[in-house]
MARMAR-96768 format. One record per atom (N, C-alpha, C, CB): residue in three letters; z, x, y. Coordinates in steps of 0.001 Angstrom, whole numbers, padded with zeros to 6 digits, always signed. Glycine has a CB too. Layout:
ALAZXY ...
END
This chain:
MET+063252+118952+146669 MET+064315+118347+146821 MET+064441+116959+147767 MET+065061+119328+147211 SER+064087+115771+146831 SER+065407+114951+147735 SER+066218+114597+148545 SER+065918+114871+147695 GLU+065753+113458+149687 GLU+066509+113731+150706 GLU+066827+112475+151223 GLU+065937+114603+151610 LEU+068316+112032+151377 LEU+067901+110454+151687 LEU+069184+110540+153165 LEU+068346+108921+149904 THR+068721+110127+154164 THR+069727+110076+155574 THR+069766+108592+156196 THR+069077+111181+156907 ILE+071247+108756+155995 ILE+072076+107307+156285 ILE+072408+107440+158070 ILE+073897+107218+155139 LYS+072106+106411+158455 LYS+073181+105801+159875 LYS+074070+105002+159805 LYS+072625+105106+160904 VAL+075182+105814+159994 VAL+075977+104704+159685 VAL+075930+103305+160911 VAL+077501+105389+159525 SER+075823+103783+162163 SER+075448+102449+163575 SER+074079+101273+162634 SER+074277+103659+165693 LYS+073163+101319+161770 LYS+072777+100175+161243 LYS+073499+099422+160597 LYS+071968+100298+160642 PHE+074539+100425+160152 PHE+075390+099574+158763 PHE+076025+098644+159664 PHE+076730+100555+157633 SER+077405+099244+160771 SER+077650+098973+162049 SER+078186+099630+162700 SER+078092+098158+162245 GLN+078162+098960+164384 GLN+078461+100746+165038 GLN+079859+101092+165313 GLN+077721+101089+166656 THR+080756+099582+164863 THR+082157+100010+164943 THR+083002+099752+163228 THR+082910+098953+166336 PRO+082451+100408+162688 PRO+083126+099698+161413 PRO+084658+100327+161426 PRO+082220+100098+159800 LYS+085024+099324+160107 LYS+086276+100010+160241 LYS+086835+098182+159029 LYS+087027+100460+162530 GLY+088295+099098+158516 GLY+088910+098839+157225 GLY+088179+099419+155976 GLY+089030+097381+157069 ARG+089386+098787+155783 ARG+089365+099329+154128 ARG+088528+098575+153067 ARG+090868+099250+153487 TYR+088626+097538+152769 TYR+088198+096041+152420 TYR+088155+095238+152482 TYR+088196+095601+152026 TYR+086620+094746+151984 TYR+085875+093459+152598 TYR+086263+092394+151351 TYR+083926+093707+152867 PRO+086455+091667+152066 PRO+086519+090699+153101 PRO+087459+091014+154003 PRO+086745+089447+152659 SER+089348+090913+153384 SER+090151+090900+154167 SER+090423+091522+154914 SER+090750+090783+153915 ASP+090138+093223+155392 ASP+089408+093722+156373 ASP+088645+093821+157286 ASP+089196+093999+156257 GLY+087635+092586+157272 GLY+086277+092883+158069 GLY+084956+092519+157435 GLY+086160+094365+158348 LEU+084151+092510+158121 LEU+082798+092754+157188 LEU+082019+094296+156839 LEU+081663+091912+157951 TYR+082843+094610+157931 TYR+082335+096089+157798 TYR+082934+097220+157401 TYR+081977+096480+158788 THR+083313+097257+156119 THR+084171+098107+156326 THR+084085+099780+154970 THR+085577+097018+156297 GLY+084761+100169+154328 GLY+084679+101357+153558 GLY+084270+101171+152533 GLY+085647+101998+153382 ASP+084802+100047+152129 ASP+084396+099851+149990 ASP+083304+099548+150778 ASP+085223+098355+148402 LYS+082562+098602+151470 LYS+081276+097392+151726 LYS+080418+098999+152262 LYS+081628+095561+153392 PHE+080312+099925+152588 PHE+079514+100616+152371 PHE+079874+101512+151748 PHE+079005+100860+153147 ARG+080741+102097+151280 ARG+080451+102495+150182 ARG+079834+102285+149102 ARG+081004+102622+149963 LYS+079401+100426+148936 LYS+079478+100007+147717 LYS+077851+100179+147588 LYS+080247+098514+147485 GLU+077402+099043+149010 GLU+076499+099079+149348 GLU+075126+100006+149829 GLU+076901+098614+149739 TYR+075664+101618+150443 TYR+074619+102822+150660 TYR+075086+104247+150067 TYR+074368+103038+152300 LEU+076358+104454+148993 LEU+076406+105363+149498 LEU+076611+105403+147482 LEU+077401+105740+150982 GLU+077078+104515+146388 GLU+077169+104740+145393 GLU+075849+104063+144941 GLU+078386+104444+144935 PRO+074809+103195+145073 PRO+073473+103378+145003 PRO+072305+104384+144829 PRO+073323+103025+145715 ASN+072774+105008+146052 ASN+072115+106540+145769 ASN+072518+108011+145615 ASN+071417+106740+146615 PHE+073948+107943+145697 PHE+074359+109424+144217 PHE+073392+110007+144016 PHE+074785+109067+142510 HIS+072909+109214+142717 HIS+072348+109864+141650 HIS+070919+109933+141691 HIS+072743+109293+140504 LYS+069829+109056+143084 LYS+069010+108752+143048 LYS+068518+110918+144461 LYS+069014+106723+143384 TYR+069271+111191+144997 TYR+069186+112492+145715 TYR+069731+112978+145364 TYR+069311+112758+146750 ASP+069445+114895+145715 ASP+069784+115754+146001 ASP+070780+115905+147100 ASP+068914+116211+146037 LYS+070328+115431+148276 LYS+070584+115438+149470 LYS+071198+114097+150072 LYS+069461+115828+150025 ILE+072421+113823+150677 ILE+071963+112773+151356 ILE+072930+112919+152570 ILE+071979+111390+150533 ILE+072565+113173+153686 ILE+073208+113014+154813 ILE+073700+111698+155662 ILE+072522+113630+155443 ILE+074595+111973+156088 ILE+075402+110273+157226 ILE+075660+110980+158591 ILE+077543+109397+156546 ASP+074634+110389+158958 ASP+074828+109927+160500 ASP+075438+109549+161211 ASP+074461+109402+160871 LEU+076703+109871+161889 LEU+077683+109436+162450 LEU+078126+109007+163546 LEU+078137+109902+162308 ASP+076439+109925+164264 ASP+076371+109138+166068 ASP+076105+107997+166569 ASP+075506+109568+166899 ASP+075829+107782+167240 ASP+076653+106791+168044 ASP+077265+104988+167701 ASP+075746+106751+169200 LEU+078772+105799+167020 LEU+079546+105060+166295 LEU+080757+104651+167717 LEU+080118+106013+164777 TYR+081419+103672+167961 TYR+082507+103377+168712 TYR+083604+102900+168045 TYR+082209+102565+169613 GLY+083639+104582+167922 GLY+084851+104872+166235 GLY+084548+104938+165320 GLY+085793+104056+165674 CYS+085548+105543+164665 CYS+085267+105960+163144 CYS+086971+105426+162568 CYS+084800+108090+162917 PRO+087348+104631+162209 PRO+089380+104684+161922 PRO+088829+105716+160419 PRO+090706+102287+161332 SER+090637+105827+160172 SER+090920+106819+159133 SER+090239+105174+157670 SER+093290+107619+159211 SER+090869+103922+157820 SER+090718+103444+156887 SER+089438+103128+156540 SER+091400+102680+156873 PHE+088415+103614+157414 PHE+086774+103150+156609 PHE+086543+104187+156521 PHE+085456+102302+157253 ARG+086954+105470+156811 ARG+085899+107291+156112 ARG+086769+106807+155067 ARG+086135+109583+156905 GLU+088473+107223+154765 GLU+088912+107405+153279 GLU+088374+106396+152036 GLU+090457+107271+153309 GLU+088440+105299+152321 GLU+087666+104557+151556 GLU+085998+104361+151731 GLU+088292+103419+151660 ALA+085393+104717+152064 ALA+084128+104959+152030 ALA+083719+106645+151138 ALA+083723+104835+153676 PHE+084506+107323+151646 PHE+084108+109000+151727 PHE+085509+109480+150820 PHE+084033+109837+153745 GLY+086527+109437+150978 GLY+087228+109698+149973 GLY+087200+108646+148412 GLY+088495+109761+150673 GLY+086830+107513+149106 GLY+086279+106497+147945 GLY+085493+106862+147084 GLY+085633+105468+148333 LEU+084326+107500+147361 LEU+083172+107862+146826 LEU+083678+109288+145789 LEU+082018+108152+148150 ALA+085122+110340+146159 ALA+085424+111329+145563 ALA+086194+110632+145002 ALA+085745+112436+146094 ARG+087125+109434+144393 ARG+087576+109609+143965 ARG+086430+108516+142149 ARG+088911+109536+144875 ILE+085371+108594+142800 ILE+084579+108230+142001 ILE+084214+109420+140911 ILE+083540+107714+142764 TYR+083197+110328+141725 TYR+082736+111150+141416 TYR+084237+112258+141767 TYR+081296+111193+142066 SER+083513+113631+141447 SER+084665+114347+141965 SER+084334+114860+143153 SER+085157+115373+141135 GLU+085501+116021+143951 GLU+085197+115723+145621 GLU+083660+117791+145387 GLU+087829+115973+147330 ASN+083731+117958+144722 ASN+083062+119247+144708 ASN+081589+118584+145179 ASN+083129+120142+143081 GLU+081122+117218+143866 GLU+080297+116538+143602 GLU+079524+115985+144777 GLU+080797+115769+142857 VAL+080454+115280+145558 VAL+081124+114944+147026 VAL+080270+115706+147800 VAL+082770+115374+147312 LEU+081481+117029+148000 LEU+080598+117850+149405 LEU+079677+119180+149468 LEU+081653+118319+150413 ASN+079329+118936+147553 ASN+078052+119870+147169 ASN+077024+118844+147839 ASN+077748+120226+145266 LYS+077150+117281+147374 LYS+075371+116484+148455 LYS+075386+115731+149248 LYS+074246+115607+147852 VAL+076784+115853+149684 VAL+076682+114658+151604 VAL+076831+115098+152278 VAL+077505+113535+152253 HIS+076034+115099+153242 HIS+076305+116199+154266 HIS+076391+115370+155777 HIS+074950+117459+154216 PHE+077355+116155+156652 PHE+077623+115272+158008 PHE+076712+115604+159036 PHE+079059+115470+158640 ILE+076666+115024+160433 ILE+075638+114777+161782 ILE+076860+113779+162374 ILE+073694+113861+161456 CYS+077286+114939+163310 CYS+078472+114041+164376 CYS+078053+114828+165800 CYS+080606+114350+163886 THR+076867+114820+166520 THR+077478+115621+167697 THR+077674+114547+169149 THR+076306+117039+168054 ASP+077962+113071+168475 ASP+078897+112799+169760 ASP+080593+113427+169364 ASP+078918+110819+170091 GLU+081255+113239+168015 GLU+082281+113398+168398 GLU+082502+114679+166982 GLU+083162+111899+168635 PRO+082175+115757+166793 PRO+081970+117335+165697 PRO+083607+116938+165235 PRO+081646+119546+166783 PRO+084936+116532+165305 PRO+085905+117005+165089 PRO+086364+115814+163769 PRO+086722+117229+166478 LEU+085265+115080+164095 LEU+085035+113936+163161 LEU+084766+113965+161543 LEU+083956+113342+163689 ILE+083581+115190+161627 ILE+083603+115783+159928 ILE+083909+116440+159113 ILE+083082+116057+159501 ASP+085391+116951+160242 ASP+086434+117462+159345 ASP+087462+116757+159012 ASP+086939+118469+159750 ASP+087479+115483+159869 ASP+088417+114895+159323 ASP+087605+114292+158256 ASP+089214+114046+160197 ILE+086755+114204+157548 ILE+086170+113739+156412 ILE+085973+114343+155017 ILE+085166+113494+156781 HIS+085770+115540+155937 HIS+085992+116459+154349 HIS+087621+116681+154800 HIS+084791+118427+154046 ASN+088436+116369+154911 ASN+089837+115918+154539 ASN+090044+115068+153675 ASN+090477+115460+155433 ASP+089470+114009+154395 ASP+089601+112559+153577 ASP+089436+113344+152043 ASP+088094+111116+154020 ILE+088074+113553+151838 ILE+086989+113771+150964 ILE+088298+114373+149813 ILE+085505+114964+151636 LEU+089151+115966+150300 LEU+090153+117174+149585 LEU+090993+116366+149079 LEU+090960+118352+150516 ASP+091837+115351+149917 ASP+093150+114325+150481 ASP+093002+113278+148703 ASP+092568+112998+152651 ALA+091238+112567+148511 ALA+091509+111373+147299 ALA+092207+111778+146482 ALA+090433+110839+146504 ASN+092103+112809+145450 ASN+092197+112448+144507 ASN+093938+113021+144616 ASN+091018+112894+143515 LYS+094104+113877+145316 LYS+096006+114014+145682 LYS+096787+112809+145747 LYS+096401+114648+147253 GLN+095940+111668+147270 GLN+097031+110644+146913 GLN+096703+109411+145726 GLN+097377+109906+148332 ALA+095122+109748+144747 ALA+095274+108629+143594 ALA+096449+109090+142505 ALA+093704+108438+142721 SER+097149+110120+142782 SER+097786+110886+141719 SER+098875+110280+142117 SER+097757+112470+141611 
END
């Protein structure tokens, strides 16, 4: 099984905003387009490490992970993408909810 770990803090310790560049340099759509989409079909499992961040705002989360669920199905994303967050474990539930809510918001 091929596996990739992506440490969000290497992208930015302060990710924020939805759209690049209007919302900043380290936004959800930029993370999704540079890290998630290019690797989605290359790996069987993608692990997202959310430790060492100074916050992870809902706008970033929803656009990165909810946006991925709008491109692929929520089941594909939930089956392939796994999260690690020992610094703030409830963040994982928030992201799962972002993924589950993504297509409801799009309709």
